[in-house]
N, C-alpha and C positions, 0 to 999 in steps of 0.2 A: 200715675196722679194718686194719690191717697184719696181716704174718706174727708180728711181735713178740707184741702184742696177742693175736692168736690163741693162740699158742702159752702166752701169759701166764694166759688163761683158763681153759686145758686144765689148766694146773701149779695152779692153785686149785682146781679141780672134783675133780682128783687127792687134794690134800691133805685137801679136805672129805671125800670118800670114804673116807680112811684115817683122818681122825679121827671120824669118825661109825662107821666098823665097829668102832673098838676098846671101843664102848660097846654091843655087841653084846649080847643077854640070852642065857642060858644055855637052852638047849631050843628054842630058835627058828629053828634052822638051815634048817628047811624051808618056813617062810614067807618070803613076797617082801616085799623091804623097801618100806617108804610112807616117801615124803619128808613133810616139815613140812607142807607144804600140804594134801595128803591127809588125812594123818592130822586136821589142825586141821578138816577138812571132816567127817570120820567122827565125831571127837568131838562137833563143833556138832549132827550130824544124831541124836546120842544124847542131847542136852541137857548134854551136859558142858562146864563153867566152868572157866578155870585159877582156880587159889585159892592163895595162897602163904601162908607164916605163919613165924615164927619159934619153933624147940621146943628144948628143952635136947638136949644132943647124947646124952646116956644115953637119951632116949628116941626120938630119931630111929634108934638103934641097934636098940633093939628092934621099932620098927617097919618097918626094913628086914628084920630077921630074920623077922616075920610074914611079911611081903610075898614073900619067897623060899620059904616054904612055902604061900603063897595061890596058886591057879592064874591068879587075876584079876590078881597083880600088886600094886603100891603103891594104887592107883587104889581096886580093889576092896576089899583088905584095909582102907584107912581106911574106906571108906563102910561095909563091915559092922561095923566099931567105931564109928562115930558115930550109927549108926541102933541096936546095943546100948546106946549112952548114954543113947538116949529123943530123939535127933533124927529128922526122920521123912526120908525119901529122897523 
């Protein structure tokens, strides 16, 4: 790897850090930053599986409002709603 490639890699890392820094959640300033791999391992240890679906925009706005008020975030708020709807956890 030559000097140009090393500098280019540093620039990519910096750009990625800046991009992900803009998505920081409110009230999480004291927590250490967990990268995606570590987060995936933590989620797998909890038995969590990624699940994507398409929802109406109005419903998504309502879910986001609930998630902001919920201490567990979107995942916990959605899980709570599904349990209330009669789906088991």
